[in-house]
gemmi code that builds the backbone of each chain (N, CA, C; Angstrom):
import gemmi

chains = {
    "A": [
        ("MET", (20.744, -1.561, -61.882), (20.269, -1.083, -60.573), (18.759, -1.278, -60.441)),
        ("THR", (18.329, -1.623, -59.258), (16.893, -1.784, -59.043), (16.275, -0.414, -58.771)),
        ("PRO", (15.024, -0.230, -59.156), (14.386, 1.062, -58.902), (14.272, 1.328, -57.402)),
        ("ARG", (14.215, 2.610, -57.030), (14.153, 2.972, -55.611), (12.771, 2.689, -55.020)),
        ("GLN", (11.795, 2.607, -55.923), (10.461, 2.329, -55.407), (9.766, 1.302, -56.272)),
        ("GLU", (9.056, 0.406, -55.627), (8.217, -0.488, -56.412), (6.908, -0.699, -55.686)),
        ("SER", (5.910, -1.082, -56.450), (4.587, -1.261, -55.875), (4.064, -2.639, -56.240)),
        ("LEU", (3.466, -3.301, -55.252), (2.941, -4.650, -55.496), (1.476, -4.702, -55.104)),
        ("GLN", (0.700, -5.426, -55.892), (-0.693, -5.662, -55.533), (-0.751, -6.783, -54.503)),
        ("ILE", (-1.667, -6.654, -53.557), (-1.885, -7.735, -52.584), (-3.321, -8.203, -52.763)),
        ("ASP", (-3.515, -9.237, -53.601), (-4.881, -9.667, -53.873), (-5.074, -11.177, -53.703)),
        ("SER", (-4.044, -11.872, -53.195), (-4.208, -13.302, -52.917), (-3.163, -13.716, -51.894)),
        ("GLY", (-3.380, -14.895, -51.295), (-2.455, -15.377, -50.280), (-1.043, -15.575, -50.823)),
        ("GLU", (-0.956, -15.984, -52.096), (0.365, -16.196, -52.712), (1.150, -14.886, -52.767)),
        ("LYS", (0.437, -13.754, -52.854), (1.124, -12.462, -52.958), (1.897, -12.116, -51.689)),
        ("LEU", (1.496, -12.711, -50.548), (2.233, -12.444, -49.308), (3.678, -12.907, -49.475)),
        ("VAL", (3.859, -14.034, -50.152), (5.209, -14.549, -50.395), (5.983, -13.565, -51.281)),
        ("ALA", (5.307, -13.036, -52.313), (5.953, -12.079, -53.223), (6.343, -10.799, -52.474)),
        ("VAL", (5.483, -10.343, -51.566), (5.790, -9.140, -50.778), (7.018, -9.391, -49.901)),
        ("ARG", (7.031, -10.543, -49.227), (8.178, -10.867, -48.369), (9.471, -10.881, -49.188)),
        ("GLN", (9.402, -11.482, -50.396), (10.619, -11.569, -51.226), (11.077, -10.199, -51.703)),
        ("ALA", (10.127, -9.335, -52.072), (10.492, -7.996, -52.550), (11.106, -7.175, -51.414)),
        ("VAL", (10.540, -7.308, -50.214), (11.069, -6.566, -49.062), (12.468, -7.090, -48.696)),
        ("ARG", (12.626, -8.410, -48.788), (13.940, -8.997, -48.498), (14.997, -8.442, -49.455)),
        ("ALA", (14.658, -8.362, -50.750), (15.612, -7.871, -51.749), (16.051, -6.444, -51.422)),
        ("LYS", (15.089, -5.598, -51.057), (15.417, -4.207, -50.735), (16.230, -4.115, -49.430)),
        ("ALA", (15.880, -4.931, -48.446), (16.599, -4.905, -47.170), (18.039, -5.378, -47.353)),
        ("GLU", (18.214, -6.338, -48.259), (19.577, -6.811, -48.559), (20.366, -5.727, -49.271)),
        ("GLU", (19.679, -5.038, -50.194), (20.326, -3.955, -50.949), (20.830, -2.866, -49.990)),
        ("LEU", (20.056, -2.620, -48.938), (20.436, -1.606, -47.943), (21.446, -2.146, -46.930)),
        ("ARG", (21.778, -3.393, -47.057), (22.700, -4.063, -46.140), (22.245, -3.994, -44.685)),
        ("PHE", (20.977, -4.205, -44.475), (20.454, -4.332, -43.114), (21.098, -5.543, -42.454)),
        ("SER", (21.248, -5.483, -41.131), (21.722, -6.660, -40.405), (20.685, -7.774, -40.572)),
        ("LEU", (21.130, -8.995, -40.322), (20.231, -10.137, -40.511), (18.981, -10.014, -39.632)),
        ("VAL", (19.168, -9.544, -38.397), (18.022, -9.419, -37.493), (17.064, -8.335, -38.000)),
        ("ASP", (17.627, -7.201, -38.479), (16.761, -6.141, -38.996), (16.044, -6.565, -40.272)),
        ("GLN", (16.733, -7.341, -41.110), (16.068, -7.888, -42.303), (14.876, -8.739, -41.890)),
        ("THR", (15.114, -9.588, -40.899), (14.059, -10.489, -40.431), (12.895, -9.696, -39.852)),
        ("ARG", (13.233, -8.627, -39.096), (12.173, -7.794, -38.496), (11.293, -7.142, -39.556)),
        ("ILE", (11.918, -6.516, -40.556), (11.119, -5.769, -41.531), (10.329, -6.730, -42.429)),
        ("ILE", (10.915, -7.883, -42.760), (10.176, -8.855, -43.589), (8.977, -9.407, -42.808)),
        ("THR", (9.202, -9.673, -41.517), (8.107, -10.207, -40.694), (6.990, -9.179, -40.553)),
        ("ALA", (7.376, -7.906, -40.297), (6.364, -6.845, -40.180), (5.587, -6.729, -41.494)),
        ("ALA", (6.308, -6.808, -42.628), (5.660, -6.708, -43.942), (4.661, -7.846, -44.133)),
        ("SER", (5.038, -9.047, -43.681), (4.162, -10.202, -43.816), (2.873, -10.012, -43.021)),
        ("GLU", (3.016, -9.509, -41.788), (1.841, -9.264, -40.939), (0.910, -8.234, -41.580)),
        ("LEU", (1.497, -7.128, -42.043), (0.667, -6.030, -42.562), (0.048, -6.389, -43.913)),
        ("ALA", (0.791, -7.148, -44.739), (0.228, -7.576, -46.023), (-0.964, -8.498, -45.788)),
        ("ARG", (-0.860, -9.350, -44.761), (-1.969, -10.245, -44.451), (-3.192, -9.449, -43.977)),
        ("ASN", (-2.935, -8.394, -43.173), (-4.040, -7.521, -42.742), (-4.723, -6.870, -43.936)),
        ("THR", (-3.895, -6.374, -44.878), (-4.431, -5.718, -46.076), (-5.359, -6.672, -46.821)),
        ("LEU", (-4.940, -7.933, -46.903), (-5.723, -8.933, -47.622), (-6.974, -9.341, -46.842)),
        ("GLN", (-6.778, -9.664, -45.550), (-7.875, -10.228, -44.754), (-8.925, -9.198, -44.364)),
        ("TYR", (-8.450, -8.042, -43.904), (-9.388, -7.045, -43.371), (-9.722, -5.973, -44.401)),
        ("GLY", (-8.750, -5.671, -45.278), (-8.977, -4.615, -46.265), (-9.555, -5.138, -47.565)),
        ("GLY", (-9.639, -6.458, -47.678), (-10.149, -7.042, -48.917), (-9.164, -6.914, -50.072)),
        ("GLY", (-7.902, -6.761, -49.752), (-6.865, -6.598, -50.784), (-6.463, -5.143, -50.923)),
        ("GLY", (-5.309, -4.926, -51.546), (-4.813, -3.559, -51.694), (-3.441, -3.596, -52.314)),
        ("SER", (-2.573, -2.702, -51.828), (-1.240, -2.644, -52.424), (-0.209, -2.263, -51.376)),
        ("VAL", (1.053, -2.500, -51.722), (2.142, -2.022, -50.872), (3.164, -1.309, -51.758)),
        ("ALA", (3.606, -0.136, -51.292), (4.695, 0.571, -51.955), (5.943, 0.363, -51.114)),
        ("ILE", (7.018, -0.049, -51.775), (8.279, -0.333, -51.083), (9.293, 0.688, -51.579)),
        ("GLU", (9.851, 1.510, -50.693), (10.803, 2.519, -51.172), (11.979, 2.698, -50.219)),
        ("ILE", (13.095, 3.026, -50.821), (14.285, 3.351, -50.046), (14.248, 4.852, -49.768)),
        ("VAL", (14.368, 5.237, -48.502), (14.275, 6.652, -48.136), (15.579, 7.100, -47.477)),
        ("GLU", (15.793, 8.408, -47.488), (17.007, 8.957, -46.896), (16.668, 10.068, -45.929)),
        ("ASN", (17.437, 10.139, -44.860), (17.292, 11.223, -43.905), (18.709, 11.635, -43.533)),
        ("GLY", (19.213, 12.696, -44.214), (20.621, 13.049, -44.044), (21.464, 11.928, -44.600)),
        ("THR", (22.315, 11.368, -43.764), (23.168, 10.285, -44.243), (22.541, 8.920, -43.983)),
        ("ARG", (21.406, 8.937, -43.293), (20.771, 7.665, -42.943), (19.878, 7.172, -44.066)),
        ("ARG", (19.930, 5.873, -44.298), (19.033, 5.300, -45.280), (18.092, 4.315, -44.593)),
        ("GLY", (16.950, 4.179, -45.167), (15.972, 3.280, -44.556), (15.020, 2.715, -45.585)),
        ("LEU", (14.171, 1.825, -45.109), (13.190, 1.180, -45.973), (11.798, 1.553, -45.474)),
        ("ARG", (10.993, 2.087, -46.390), (9.630, 2.489, -46.006), (8.617, 1.682, -46.803)),
        ("LEU", (7.645, 1.150, -46.074), (6.589, 0.361, -46.713), (5.246, 1.010, -46.421)),
        ("THR", (4.448, 1.218, -47.462), (3.118, 1.807, -47.277), (2.057, 0.841, -47.786)),
        ("PHE", (1.242, 0.361, -46.872), (0.161, -0.582, -47.206), (-1.148, 0.183, -47.300)),
        ("LYS", (-1.835, 0.015, -48.417), (-3.107, 0.733, -48.624), (-4.204, -0.226, -49.016)),
        ("ASP", (-5.367, -0.011, -48.444), (-6.544, -0.744, -48.923), (-7.747, 0.179, -48.949)),
        ("GLN", (-8.760, -0.232, -49.697), (-10.022, 0.513, -49.756), (-11.106, -0.300, -49.055)),
        ("GLY", (-10.721, -0.904, -47.944), (-11.655, -1.765, -47.216), (-12.565, -0.980, -46.294)),
        ("PRO", (-13.143, -1.672, -45.314), (-14.139, -1.050, -44.437), (-13.558, -0.022, -43.446)),
        ("GLY", (-12.231, -0.011, -43.288), (-11.650, 0.905, -42.314), (-11.764, 0.368, -40.895)),
        ("ILE", (-11.048, 1.032, -39.973), (-11.017, 0.562, -38.583), (-11.712, 1.611, -37.701)),
        ("PRO", (-12.829, 1.251, -37.065), (-13.572, 2.244, -36.279), (-12.803, 2.719, -35.039)),
        ("ASP", (-12.097, 1.831, -34.355), (-11.418, 2.199, -33.115), (-9.936, 1.814, -33.221)),
        ("LEU", (-9.114, 2.798, -33.629), (-7.691, 2.501, -33.857), (-6.973, 2.114, -32.573)),
        ("GLU", (-7.340, 2.784, -31.476), (-6.668, 2.502, -30.208), (-6.863, 1.031, -29.818)),
        ("LEU", (-8.102, 0.573, -29.989), (-8.426, -0.817, -29.676), (-7.695, -1.765, -30.632)),
        ("ALA", (-7.673, -1.405, -31.925), (-7.044, -2.260, -32.937), (-5.542, -2.410, -32.696)),
        ("MET", (-4.940, -1.423, -32.027), (-3.492, -1.461, -31.782), (-3.139, -2.257, -30.531)),
        ("LYS", (-4.161, -2.734, -29.805), (-3.881, -3.484, -28.573), (-3.446, -4.911, -28.882)),
        ("ASP", (-2.449, -5.395, -28.124), (-2.016, -6.790, -28.230), (-3.197, -7.706, -27.977)),
        ("GLY", (-3.404, -8.658, -28.847), (-4.424, -9.669, -28.586), (-5.810, -9.304, -29.067)),
        ("TYR", (-6.012, -8.052, -29.511), (-7.340, -7.706, -30.009), (-7.457, -8.123, -31.467)),
        ("THR", (-8.481, -8.888, -31.783), (-8.678, -9.295, -33.170), (-10.163, -9.396, -33.487)),
        ("THR", (-10.513, -9.104, -34.736), (-11.881, -9.343, -35.178), (-11.876, -10.485, -36.181)),
        ("GLY", (-10.691, -11.057, -36.429), (-10.593, -12.032, -37.514), (-10.191, -13.421, -37.080)),
        ("GLY", (-10.109, -13.677, -35.776), (-9.763, -15.011, -35.328), (-8.276, -15.307, -35.300)),
        ("GLY", (-7.446, -14.277, -35.534), (-6.002, -14.484, -35.455), (-5.511, -14.262, -34.036)),
        ("LEU", (-4.222, -14.019, -33.898), (-3.654, -13.817, -32.566), (-3.768, -12.365, -32.110)),
        ("GLY", (-4.133, -11.466, -33.026), (-4.248, -10.061, -32.646), (-2.902, -9.396, -32.425)),
        ("LEU", (-1.895, -9.855, -33.168), (-0.559, -9.288, -33.006), (-0.073, -8.577, -34.259)),
        ("GLY", (-0.865, -8.578, -35.315), (-0.430, -8.024, -36.591), (-0.007, -6.568, -36.484)),
        ("LEU", (-0.900, -5.718, -35.991), (-0.582, -4.284, -35.903), (0.370, -3.995, -34.755)),
        ("SER", (0.003, -4.434, -33.545), (0.821, -4.107, -32.374), (2.204, -4.744, -32.480)),
        ("GLY", (2.257, -5.976, -32.975), (3.529, -6.684, -33.091), (4.428, -6.059, -34.131)),
        ("SER", (3.861, -5.710, -35.295), (4.733, -5.149, -36.331), (5.229, -3.765, -35.926)),
        ("LYS", (4.443, -3.040, -35.119), (4.908, -1.738, -34.624), (6.201, -1.900, -33.811)),
        ("ARG", (6.276, -2.982, -33.039), (7.474, -3.213, -32.213), (8.698, -3.579, -33.047)),
        ("LEU", (8.488, -4.001, -34.298), (9.610, -4.478, -35.114), (10.250, -3.381, -35.964)),
        ("VAL", (9.635, -2.178, -35.985), (10.147, -1.115, -36.860), (10.424, 0.151, -36.062)),
        ("ASN", (11.011, 1.162, -36.715), (11.325, 2.412, -36.018), (10.158, 3.397, -36.050)),
        ("GLU", (9.468, 3.442, -37.178), (8.335, 4.366, -37.290), (7.106, 3.611, -37.768)),
        ("PHE", (5.971, 3.990, -37.211), (4.722, 3.307, -37.546), (3.594, 4.324, -37.525)),
        ("THR", (2.906, 4.513, -38.640), (1.726, 5.380, -38.618), (0.563, 4.638, -39.277)),
        ("ILE", (-0.601, 4.892, -38.739), (-1.790, 4.259, -39.311), (-2.887, 5.310, -39.460)),
        ("LEU", (-3.474, 5.340, -40.649), (-4.593, 6.233, -40.927), (-5.740, 5.359, -41.390)),
        ("SER", (-6.915, 5.606, -40.859), (-8.042, 4.789, -41.276), (-9.326, 5.592, -41.220)),
        ("LYS", (-10.160, 5.384, -42.213), (-11.460, 6.047, -42.236), (-12.520, 4.999, -42.521)),
        ("VAL", (-13.506, 4.947, -41.645), (-14.565, 3.954, -41.822), (-15.237, 4.161, -43.182)),
        ("GLY", (-15.328, 3.085, -43.941), (-15.971, 3.145, -45.251), (-15.032, 3.536, -46.384)),
        ("GLU", (-13.809, 3.955, -46.031), (-12.892, 4.405, -47.094), (-11.618, 3.563, -47.205)),
        ("GLY", (-11.128, 3.121, -46.071), (-9.938, 2.287, -46.151), (-8.897, 2.606, -45.082)),
        ("THR", (-7.770, 1.923, -45.199), (-6.716, 2.025, -44.190), (-5.370, 2.157, -44.880)),
        ("GLU", (-4.509, 2.966, -44.281), (-3.149, 3.109, -44.792), (-2.176, 2.979, -43.623)),
        ("VAL", (-1.272, 2.020, -43.724), (-0.265, 1.809, -42.675), (1.107, 2.046, -43.287)),
        ("THR", (1.906, 2.899, -42.645), (3.266, 3.170, -43.140), (4.271, 2.800, -42.058)),
        ("ILE", (5.239, 1.983, -42.442), (6.312, 1.638, -41.490), (7.657, 1.979, -42.100)),
        ("THR", (8.594, 2.373, -41.243), (9.953, 2.669, -41.709), (10.956, 1.992, -40.781)),
        ("LYS", (11.935, 1.361, -41.390), (13.041, 0.794, -40.627), (14.304, 1.508, -41.080)),
        ("TRP", (15.011, 2.155, -40.151), (16.254, 2.857, -40.485), (17.432, 1.937, -40.262)),
        ("LYS", (18.462, 2.171, -41.082), (19.661, 1.351, -40.930), (20.501, 1.901, -39.793)),
    ],
    "B": [
        ("MET", (-1.421, -29.492, -56.348), (-0.966, -28.454, -55.401), (0.322, -28.889, -54.707)),
        ("GLU", (1.211, -27.954, -54.477), (2.448, -28.301, -53.785), (2.141, -28.734, -52.348)),
        ("LYS", (3.061, -29.531, -51.809), (2.852, -30.091, -50.480), (4.182, -30.176, -49.767)),
        ("ILE", (4.154, -30.078, -48.447), (5.372, -30.274, -47.674), (5.467, -31.759, -47.347)),
        ("PRO", (6.582, -32.436, -47.736), (6.675, -33.872, -47.485), (6.820, -34.207, -45.992)),
        ("ILE", (6.197, -35.310, -45.608), (6.308, -35.797, -44.226), (6.992, -37.164, -44.280)),
        ("LEU", (8.137, -37.304, -43.606), (8.868, -38.574, -43.615), (8.617, -39.328, -42.324)),
        ("LYS", (8.543, -40.668, -42.430), (8.388, -41.475, -41.228), (9.718, -42.122, -40.887)),
        ("LEU", (10.160, -41.908, -39.649), (11.421, -42.473, -39.175), (11.122, -43.249, -37.907)),
        ("GLY", (10.907, -44.561, -38.035), (10.548, -45.339, -36.855), (9.236, -44.834, -36.276)),
        ("ASP", (9.275, -44.456, -34.989), (8.057, -43.987, -34.321), (7.801, -42.500, -34.525)),
        ("PHE", (8.686, -41.849, -35.277), (8.578, -40.402, -35.394), (8.285, -39.948, -36.821)),
        ("LEU", (7.682, -38.768, -36.924), (7.479, -38.135, -38.221), (8.433, -36.949, -38.326)),
        ("LEU", (9.042, -36.787, -39.482), (9.983, -35.686, -39.685), (9.507, -34.799, -40.832)),
        ("VAL", (9.422, -33.503, -40.527), (9.024, -32.537, -41.543), (10.106, -31.475, -41.651)),
        ("THR", (10.619, -31.293, -42.853), (11.609, -30.241, -43.062), (10.980, -29.188, -43.963)),
        ("ILE", (10.731, -28.012, -43.410), (10.088, -26.962, -44.205), (11.171, -26.192, -44.949)),
        ("GLN", (11.136, -26.297, -46.277), (12.225, -25.696, -47.054), (11.764, -24.600, -47.984)),
        ("VAL", (10.470, -24.290, -47.947), (9.986, -23.223, -48.820), (9.327, -22.140, -47.976)),
        ("ASP", (9.280, -20.936, -48.549), (8.544, -19.841, -47.934), (7.060, -20.172, -48.111)),
        ("MET", (6.414, -20.593, -47.039), (5.046, -21.104, -47.147), (4.018, -19.979, -47.214)),
        ("HIS", (3.094, -20.079, -48.156), (1.948, -19.194, -48.062), (0.958, -19.833, -47.083)),
        ("ASP", (-0.045, -19.059, -46.680), (-0.873, -19.486, -45.553), (-1.606, -20.806, -45.792)),
        ("ARG", (-2.089, -21.005, -47.045), (-2.849, -22.231, -47.307), (-1.965, -23.457, -47.210)),
        ("LEU", (-0.710, -23.297, -47.626), (0.236, -24.412, -47.553), (0.511, -24.769, -46.086)),
        ("ALA", (0.602, -23.736, -45.239), (0.829, -23.970, -43.811), (-0.361, -24.703, -43.196)),
        ("LEU", (-1.565, -24.298, -43.583), (-2.768, -24.958, -43.057), (-2.855, -26.398, -43.542)),
        ("ALA", (-2.449, -26.618, -44.818), (-2.479, -27.970, -45.373), (-1.508, -28.864, -44.600)),
        ("LEU", (-0.353, -28.316, -44.238), (0.634, -29.091, -43.479), (0.061, -29.482, -42.115)),
        ("GLN", (-0.624, -28.525, -41.480), (-1.237, -28.793, -40.179), (-2.222, -29.966, -40.285)),
        ("ASP", (-3.047, -29.958, -41.322), (-4.037, -31.026, -41.507), (-3.362, -32.354, -41.845)),
        ("ASP", (-2.379, -32.304, -42.780), (-1.675, -33.527, -43.193), (-0.990, -34.192, -42.010)),
        ("LEU", (-0.328, -33.362, -41.185), (0.412, -33.912, -40.052), (-0.528, -34.577, -39.058)),
        ("SER", (-1.652, -33.938, -38.784), (-2.617, -34.499, -37.836), (-3.100, -35.861, -38.329)),
        ("THR", (-3.401, -35.936, -39.634), (-3.857, -37.197, -40.212), (-2.777, -38.268, -40.120)),
        ("ARG", (-1.532, -37.855, -40.442), (-0.432, -38.827, -40.437), (-0.091, -39.328, -39.033)),
        ("VAL", (-0.242, -38.451, -38.019), (0.032, -38.882, -36.646), (-0.874, -40.067, -36.308)),
        ("VAL", (-2.136, -39.953, -36.671), (-3.086, -41.020, -36.360), (-2.845, -42.244, -37.243)),
        ("SER", (-2.708, -42.045, -38.567), (-2.596, -43.196, -39.465), (-1.297, -43.963, -39.247)),
        ("SER", (-0.240, -43.285, -38.811), (1.045, -43.966, -38.636), (1.284, -44.383, -37.194)),
        ("GLY", (0.459, -43.895, -36.284), (0.659, -44.195, -34.873), (1.949, -43.591, -34.332)),
        ("ALA", (2.386, -42.495, -34.928), (3.656, -41.878, -34.507), (3.562, -41.346, -33.080)),
        ("ARG", (4.670, -41.437, -32.347), (4.710, -40.932, -30.980), (5.325, -39.543, -30.908)),
        ("GLY", (6.046, -39.189, -31.974), (6.713, -37.885, -31.953), (6.708, -37.239, -33.323)),
        ("VAL", (6.727, -35.900, -33.327), (6.781, -35.140, -34.571), (7.939, -34.148, -34.466)),
        ("LEU", (8.809, -34.192, -35.465), (9.958, -33.299, -35.468), (9.794, -32.335, -36.642)),
        ("ILE", (9.785, -31.041, -36.353), (9.618, -30.060, -37.431), (10.878, -29.215, -37.537)),
        ("ASP", (11.567, -29.359, -38.659), (12.823, -28.631, -38.864), (12.532, -27.333, -39.613)),
        ("ILE", (12.763, -26.193, -38.938), (12.487, -24.904, -39.587), (13.779, -24.123, -39.845)),
        ("SER", (14.905, -24.861, -39.949), (16.190, -24.171, -40.121), (16.291, -23.414, -41.445)),
        ("ALA", (15.448, -23.794, -42.419), (15.506, -23.083, -43.698), (14.586, -21.858, -43.720)),
        ("LEU", (13.769, -21.702, -42.685), (12.819, -20.584, -42.690), (13.490, -19.272, -42.302)),
        ("GLU", (13.363, -18.276, -43.182), (13.977, -16.975, -42.906), (13.099, -16.106, -42.024)),
        ("ILE", (11.812, -16.353, -42.032), (10.944, -15.666, -41.074), (9.870, -16.626, -40.571)),
        ("VAL", (9.400, -16.352, -39.362), (8.211, -17.006, -38.830), (7.312, -15.865, -38.358)),
        ("ASP", (6.213, -15.651, -39.065), (5.320, -14.574, -38.636), (4.231, -15.156, -37.733)),
        ("SER", (3.253, -14.325, -37.359), (2.276, -14.794, -36.376), (1.461, -15.964, -36.916)),
        ("PHE", (1.261, -16.012, -38.223), (0.471, -17.103, -38.799), (1.205, -18.432, -38.682)),
        ("ILE", (2.482, -18.425, -39.088), (3.278, -19.659, -38.997), (3.496, -20.021, -37.527)),
        ("GLY", (3.690, -19.002, -36.683), (3.854, -19.240, -35.247), (2.633, -19.944, -34.675)),
        ("ARG", (1.460, -19.450, -35.098), (0.223, -20.055, -34.616), (0.086, -21.485, -35.122)),
        ("MET", (0.508, -21.714, -36.384), (0.436, -23.053, -36.937), (1.321, -24.025, -36.140)),
        ("LEU", (2.526, -23.572, -35.781), (3.425, -24.439, -35.010), (2.802, -24.768, -33.651)),
        ("GLY", (2.186, -23.761, -33.020), (1.502, -23.987, -31.743), (0.333, -24.943, -31.903)),
        ("ASN", (-0.412, -24.784, -33.004), (-1.558, -25.664, -33.266), (-1.108, -27.108, -33.460)),
        ("ILE", (-0.043, -27.301, -34.241), (0.443, -28.660, -34.502), (0.844, -29.327, -33.191)),
        ("ALA", (1.527, -28.563, -32.327), (1.942, -29.119, -31.035), (0.716, -29.496, -30.204)),
        ("ALA", (-0.288, -28.620, -30.199), (-1.487, -28.878, -29.401), (-2.282, -30.062, -29.952)),
        ("ILE", (-2.430, -30.111, -31.272), (-3.201, -31.198, -31.894), (-2.503, -32.534, -31.664)),
        ("SER", (-1.171, -32.569, -31.879), (-0.482, -33.848, -31.710), (-0.499, -34.282, -30.238)),
        ("ALA", (-0.496, -33.313, -29.312), (-0.582, -33.679, -27.891), (-1.913, -34.384, -27.606)),
        ("VAL", (-2.986, -33.863, -28.200), (-4.296, -34.491, -28.031), (-4.285, -35.894, -28.633)),
        ("LEU", (-3.489, -36.079, -29.691), (-3.400, -37.380, -30.366), (-2.257, -38.228, -29.811)),
        ("ASP", (-1.771, -37.870, -28.630), (-0.763, -38.650, -27.917), (0.595, -38.680, -28.616)),
        ("ALA", (1.004, -37.565, -29.165), (2.345, -37.475, -29.747), (3.006, -36.179, -29.257)),
        ("VAL", (4.325, -36.188, -29.211), (5.069, -35.017, -28.762), (5.671, -34.300, -29.973)),
        ("THR", (5.557, -32.978, -30.015), (6.118, -32.222, -31.126), (7.356, -31.451, -30.670)),
        ("VAL", (8.400, -31.515, -31.466), (9.590, -30.722, -31.187), (9.917, -29.898, -32.440)),
        ("VAL", (10.058, -28.591, -32.252), (10.433, -27.711, -33.360), (11.938, -27.457, -33.259)),
        ("VAL", (12.669, -27.713, -34.333), (14.119, -27.583, -34.264), (14.663, -26.632, -35.324)),
        ("GLY", (15.826, -26.062, -35.027), (16.582, -25.324, -36.031), (16.187, -23.866, -36.215)),
        ("MET", (15.457, -23.300, -35.255), (15.071, -21.906, -35.437), (16.303, -21.004, -35.463)),
        ("ARG", (16.348, -20.131, -36.476), (17.483, -19.205, -36.572), (17.389, -18.157, -35.465)),
        ("PRO", (18.550, -17.669, -34.984), (18.529, -16.674, -33.901), (17.717, -15.427, -34.262)),
        ("ALA", (17.878, -14.938, -35.498), (17.151, -13.727, -35.899), (15.640, -13.971, -35.892)),
        ("VAL", (15.250, -15.200, -36.217), (13.824, -15.550, -36.204), (13.306, -15.588, -34.765)),
        ("ALA", (14.120, -16.143, -33.857), (13.718, -16.214, -32.446), (13.539, -14.810, -31.864)),
        ("ILE", (14.472, -13.914, -32.162), (14.397, -12.535, -31.666), (13.128, -11.869, -32.173)),
        ("THR", (12.898, -11.994, -33.477), (11.748, -11.335, -34.098), (10.427, -11.886, -33.572)),
        ("LEU", (10.383, -13.187, -33.389), (9.161, -13.830, -32.915), (8.782, -13.344, -31.514)),
        ("VAL", (9.775, -13.243, -30.653), (9.506, -12.789, -29.282), (9.108, -11.312, -29.279)),
        ("GLU", (9.778, -10.502, -30.102), (9.407, -9.087, -30.190), (7.996, -8.911, -30.751)),
        ("LEU", (7.642, -9.787, -31.663), (6.302, -9.745, -32.249), (5.244, -10.059, -31.192)),
        ("GLY", (5.626, -10.803, -30.163), (4.700, -11.111, -29.081), (4.322, -12.585, -28.989)),
        ("ILE", (5.080, -13.422, -29.717), (4.794, -14.861, -29.701), (5.921, -15.577, -28.967)),
        ("SER", (5.585, -16.302, -27.927), (6.643, -16.944, -27.149), (6.727, -18.441, -27.405)),
        ("LEU", (5.737, -19.017, -28.073), (5.709, -20.465, -28.346), (5.965, -21.278, -27.088)),
        ("LYS", (5.394, -20.816, -25.967), (5.636, -21.478, -24.678), (5.210, -22.936, -24.679)),
        ("SER", (4.171, -23.261, -25.455), (3.651, -24.618, -25.401), (4.377, -25.549, -26.377)),
        ("VAL", (5.368, -25.011, -27.095), (6.069, -25.818, -28.091), (7.460, -26.173, -27.587)),
        ("ARG", (7.785, -27.470, -27.635), (9.144, -27.878, -27.238), (10.084, -27.591, -28.392)),
        ("THR", (11.280, -27.146, -28.069), (12.235, -26.813, -29.120), (13.584, -27.476, -28.833)),
        ("ALA", (14.373, -27.627, -29.895), (15.745, -28.100, -29.757), (16.565, -27.388, -30.823)),
        ("LEU", (17.872, -27.349, -30.621), (18.723, -26.567, -31.521), (18.801, -27.139, -32.929)),
        ("ASN", (18.852, -28.467, -33.034), (18.934, -29.070, -34.376), (18.225, -30.426, -34.391)),
        ("VAL", (18.189, -31.054, -35.557), (17.454, -32.312, -35.721), (17.987, -33.387, -34.770)),
        ("GLU", (19.314, -33.449, -34.640), (19.925, -34.474, -33.800), (19.466, -34.335, -32.345)),
        ("LYS", (19.539, -33.096, -31.844), (19.120, -32.872, -30.453), (17.619, -33.068, -30.293)),
        ("GLY", (16.872, -32.759, -31.340), (15.425, -32.953, -31.286), (15.073, -34.430, -31.208)),
        ("MET", (15.796, -35.255, -31.983), (15.579, -36.707, -31.956), (15.905, -37.246, -30.574)),
        ("GLU", (16.977, -36.730, -30.003), (17.402, -37.165, -28.680), (16.299, -36.872, -27.655)),
        ("LEU", (15.746, -35.661, -27.773), (14.674, -35.245, -26.868), (13.472, -36.182, -26.988)),
        ("LEU", (13.125, -36.529, -28.232), (11.978, -37.412, -28.459), (12.254, -38.808, -27.906)),
        ("ARG", (13.476, -39.303, -28.148), (13.805, -40.642, -27.661), (13.734, -40.701, -26.150)),
        ("GLN", (14.275, -39.642, -25.502), (14.250, -39.598, -24.033), (12.819, -39.592, -23.517)),
        ("ALA", (11.931, -38.957, -24.270), (10.550, -38.851, -23.824), (9.866, -40.216, -23.799)),
        ("PHE", (10.376, -41.160, -24.612), (9.674, -42.441, -24.709), (10.459, -43.634, -24.183)),
        ("GLU", (11.770, -43.461, -23.996), (12.564, -44.581, -23.515), (12.231, -44.878, -22.063)),
        ("PRO", (12.165, -46.167, -21.729), (12.026, -46.485, -20.308), (13.283, -46.036, -19.571)),
        ("ARG", (13.131, -45.654, -18.318), (14.277, -45.070, -17.610), (15.236, -46.150, -17.106)),
        ("SER", (15.543, -47.129, -17.971), (16.360, -48.258, -17.539), (17.788, -47.837, -17.221)),
        ("GLN", (18.267, -46.779, -17.894), (19.658, -46.379, -17.690), (19.928, -45.884, -16.280)),
        ("ASN", (18.867, -45.421, -15.611), (19.074, -44.853, -14.272), (19.052, -45.921, -13.182)),
        ("GLN", (18.727, -47.149, -13.585), (18.565, -48.148, -12.536), (19.879, -48.768, -12.106)),
    ],
}
model = gemmi.Model(1)
for chain_id, residues in chains.items():
    chain = gemmi.Chain(chain_id)
    for i, (resn, *xyz) in enumerate(residues, 1):
        res = gemmi.Residue()
        res.name, res.seqid = resn, gemmi.SeqId(i, " ")
        for name, pos in zip(("N", "CA", "C"), xyz):
            atom = gemmi.Atom()
            atom.name, atom.element = name, gemmi.Element(name[0])
            atom.pos, atom.b_iso = gemmi.Position(*pos), 0.0
            res.add_atom(atom)
        chain.add_residue(res)
    model.add_chain(chain)
structure = gemmi.Structure()
structure.add_model(model)
structure.setup_entities()
């Protein structure tokens, strides 16, 4: 049996592939539908890239969670980067400080059931997403 | 370094992406394709993404860039084989790939490219 929780470092571009594969394995274990698997893996890819690009690297914890009879997959991305001064602005479609499309945060929020973001300037950012089956 | 192979088929270039690409590999493909369009004088580029399990905003942007760059270089790009789950996720993510021509599979994509360049003799 695979452990219920695992943690991966995100410190290079190659690690994004490893994060996607680890999330896929857990989503398959939970027997998510193909579309839900695709959604959570895509959201994980976006957020892992944010952790690397804006947070200067960090980690992701991948865990299977339960709520009554419901099971789900929860991913927590943490970095000790510069933090986000204006969260409301950062959550807007198309807003970017990095030259991307500005869809990483807002887009991944649309792909999951729960999305929380905590950020403190100078300390870092923590994004938690949950997809329920 | 690993590379995505680019095949030349007559006037067209064919790329079949079969690995989960990290970002640098995607950027390398964008550069390689642009160079090959010019060096080969290709009129069309066919990108088969049927093996891709996800397309995130980075890969989505790369596909849009390739289409835009090849258009500037006088070639048409067709992206083929997108899985339904990938299409759903991409649109929900906020990427519509409006500027990219698509077809269901390689065969239909080739047909689209041929139609784009064939003289309209059949209609006469």
